N, C-alpha and C positions, 0 to 999 in steps of 0.2 A: 520407596516412591520412585517411579520412573522419571529420569531427567528428560525433559522435553527436548526434542531435536529442533533447532531453529530452521526455518524455511524461508528462503529468499526467492521471490517471484520476479523474474526479469521480463518486462514487457516493453512494447514500443511498436510504432508503425513499421511497415515494410521498408527495409533499407536504412533504418535509423542507426544501426550499429550494435544490435543485441548480440549477435553471434561473435562479433569482434570483442565485445566485453566478456562474453563467456570464455572465449579462447584465451583472453588475457588472464582470466581467473584460473583457468586450467593449467596455464604454463607458469604462473607466478610462483615464487618460492615462499609459500605461506605455511607449509607444514600441516595443513588441514586436510582431513579426509572428507571428500565431498561426493555425494551421490547426485548425479545430474540427470534430470529428466528433460529430454529435448523433444520438441514438437516441430516438425517441418512439413509443409505440403510437398508432395512428390516423393520420389524414391531416394533422394540424396539428403542425408543428414549431416551432422557435424563431421569433420574430417577426423577419423579415428587415429590417424597418425599423430595428432596433436597430443594424445594422452599415452603414447608409448612410454613406459617407464614411470608414469605417474600413478598415484594411488586412487584416482577418481574412477568411479564406475559410470559408464554412459548408458542410459536407458532411452532408446529412441522409439518414438511412436509415429510412424509415417502413414497411418491409416486414417487420419482425420485430425481435427482440432481438439486438443484436450480441453478446451474451454467450452465445448458444446457436445458434439456428436460422440466423442469417446471419453467423456468425463468418467464413465465407469472404469475405463482403463487406468485413469489416473489413480482412482481409489484402489484398484487392484494392485497396481505397481507399488503404491505407498504401503499397502497392507503387506505385500510380499517383502518389501524392504524391512518393515517393522519386525515381521516374523523371523526373517533371516538374522537380523541384528540381535534379537532376544533369544535366539536358539541357545538353550542352556548347555547343550552338549558341545556344539562346535559352531560358533557364529560363521555364517557363510559370507556375510557382507559386513565390513566394518566401516562405519562412516560417522561423522559427528555433525553433519549438516546436509540439508537438501537445497539444491538450486533447480528451479523450474524455469525453463525458457519457453515462453509461449510464442505461437506464430504471430506474425505482424498484423493479421486480420482478426485477432482475438480480442474479445472483451474480457477484462480480468476478473470480473465478479464471480463467475462460476468456479474458477480455480480457488479464489479466496474463500468462497462459501463452503467448499469442500472441508475446510478445517474448522467450520462452525457446526455443521449439521451431522457429522459422523462422530459418535462418541469416542471410538477408538482413535480416530485422527486427532481429536481434541486432547486426549490424554497423552499421546505420544509425540505429537508435533505442535509447534507454535510458529505462527507467522512472525518472522523477524522484521521483514520489510518488503515492500513492493517497489521495485526500481524500474522506472520508466525512462527509456532512452529516446530522446527527441532529436530529430534531424533539423539543425538550425537553418539549413539551406531551404528545406522544403516544408517545414512545419506549418507555416501560415496557410499554405494551400491545402495541406492535409487536414488541418483543423477546420478549415472552411467547408471541406467536401466530405469528410468521413467522420461519422459519429463515433466509430471505434477509436479514432485518434483522440477525440475529446474525452472519452471514458478512460482511456489509458492515462491521461493526465489527471483526471479526477480521482482515480484510485491510488495515485502515487504517494509514497512516503518520501521518496527521493527521485529527483529528476536529474538525469545527466543531459545537459544541453550540449549535444555533441556536434562536431563539425563546425565549431565556431571559427575555425581558421578559413572557412570558405565564404564567410559573410562579413560585412562591416560591423564595427563596434556599435553603430547606431541601430542596425538591424537586430543585433543580439540584445541590446537593451530594450528595444520595443517588444521583442518576443518574450523576454523575461517578464516584463510587466503584464503581458497578456496571460502567460502561464500562471503567474501569481494571483491574478484576478480570478482565474478559474480554481486555483487550489492554493489558498493563502498560507497554509501551514506546512507546505512542502519544503524540504531542504533541496537546494539546487546547486549543482556544480557544473561549471563550464569545462568541456573536455574536447580533445582532439583524438581521433581514432579510439574513442571510448577508454582512454587511459585514465585511471582513477586509483588512488590508494585504496586497497581493499578494506582497510579498517573503517573507511567512510561508508561502506555499503554492507559490511558483514558485522554481526554482533552489535547492532545499534539498538536493538530492543525497542522497536517503534512504540509499543504500547506499555512498556515498562518504564514510564517516564520518570526521570530524576529531576525534571524541572517543568515548569508550566509550558504550555504550547507556545512555540516561537512564532507568534503571529504579528506581522507588521501591519498595524491598522492603516498606515498610509496607503497601502495598496487597495484599500476598500473605500477610499474617499472618491468624491466626484472627479478629482483631478486625474484619476487614472481610468476614467470611463470614456476617454475620448478616442479610443481606437475605433477603427472602422468595422471591426468584426462583430458579428452577431452570434456569439457563442451560445449554444444551448446550455452548456454547463456553466453554472455560476456557483458562488459560494458566499457564505457570510459567517460571522462569528457572534455567538450569543455569550454575553457576560453578565454575571450577577455577583455583587459583593456580599449580599446577605446569605446566610445559611439556607439550604434547601431542604424541603421535606421529601423523604424517600418515597412515601406512598404516592404523593402528588407527582413525583417524577415518573414513576412507573406508569401511572395513568396517562401522563403526557406522551410518553413514548408509544403507548398503545394507540393514542389518537394520531400520532405522526405516521405510524405504520398503516393504519386504516386509511388515512387521507392521502399519503404520499409514498407508500412503501416502495413501489417500483421506481419512483422518480428520485428517491434518495440514494445516491450512489455510495456515499460514505459519510459517516458522522462519528466524531471522536472528541474526547475531551477529558478534563479533570474536574471533579465535583467536590464541593464542600458541603457535606451533609450534616445537618443539625444533630448534635449528640455524639458524633464520631470524631475521634482524634486523628484518624487516618484519612488520607485522600482516597477518593474513589476514581479509578480510571474507567472510562466509559467508551465503548466503540460499537459501531454497527455497520452492516453491509446490507443495503436494501431492507428486507423485512426481518433480518436476523441481527440480534444485538446481544451484548454481554457486558457485564461490569465486574471489576475485581477490586479488592481492597489493596491499596498501595501503601507506601511508607507513611509514617506519621508526619503530620504537619510540624514544622520547626518554628522556633521563635522568629526566625528571619523570613519565613514564608508570608506572602500576602494571600490570605485565605479567599481566593477568588475562583468562582466556578466559570469555566470556559468550555464551550462546545463549538467546534467547526462543523458546519453542515455543507456538503457538496452535492449538487444534483441539478435537475432541470425542472422548470415550471414550478418553482417553489415560491411561496408567498412569505417573504421574510418577516413582515409585520405579524402574520399569523403565528409563526414560530416564536417570535420575540414575546408576543402577548402570552402565549401558553407557558413559555419558560419563566416569565415573571410571576405567573400564578403559582409556581412551585415553591416560592419563598415560604419559609416556616414563619407562621404568625404566632408571636408569643401570647 
């Protein structure tokens, strides 16, 4: 069986500090072999001098955005990397992970969907995490004016709240509350110059969860709805303590996709299914979703089903009603 290669997607709005983070990753003494796919507008990509003597391979695509117009190039490059690594005679490229840096004007969804819709991609690669770099100094303005900035937050597993040294503590706290209202399950780290311990963004196995979703319900209360921003992206958490019926769940997700498919940016969670001793990890991107059997429930676990739904124009009551109808009736 092929061991899946973890993929980290680095996203964030223009000037947030993505390339600084990537340069930090490329020059750090981590001993990992990383194939990097870089996307930049214009003719100038990452400074190749940064990787002299390093083991990383730089793959630059300067002819458009990998998130839309050249998505085919992304699949082609990933396929070429896969074939090169699996070459039985003489591997041409040796790497143990992929890092994709998107352009600042990119919506992350098409990149992530690539690893859902292509069978070869699904077998060989696995999304490890989506890391979004947020510029603490300019984020509020960017979130107010650019839907791409909101979607980058919505799809994040990890947010680096960067440039915190350029703003006050009060501004940082306010921005953090806003971001958590948009994406309550995200892990957030405050950084300067995108400096972060790499074990906090690599090998975190976003969907291979060893514990329940780390959702702080306090961020979803009315006390935290007093900001002045009218974000299109919102989120909510569905919880159910009673075991769920698998057939009912599948029908529910079908209804979700039919009613809200393009408006649901991301949904993920852990489910307690009637008759199963294992947890089920559930995740979706727009109209694509998948579920996998996780580890067995332990005696110390609270058998609680939780799903975080992130998107726009979503009727939370409708979702909650349909989720409650999935309860297994004895």
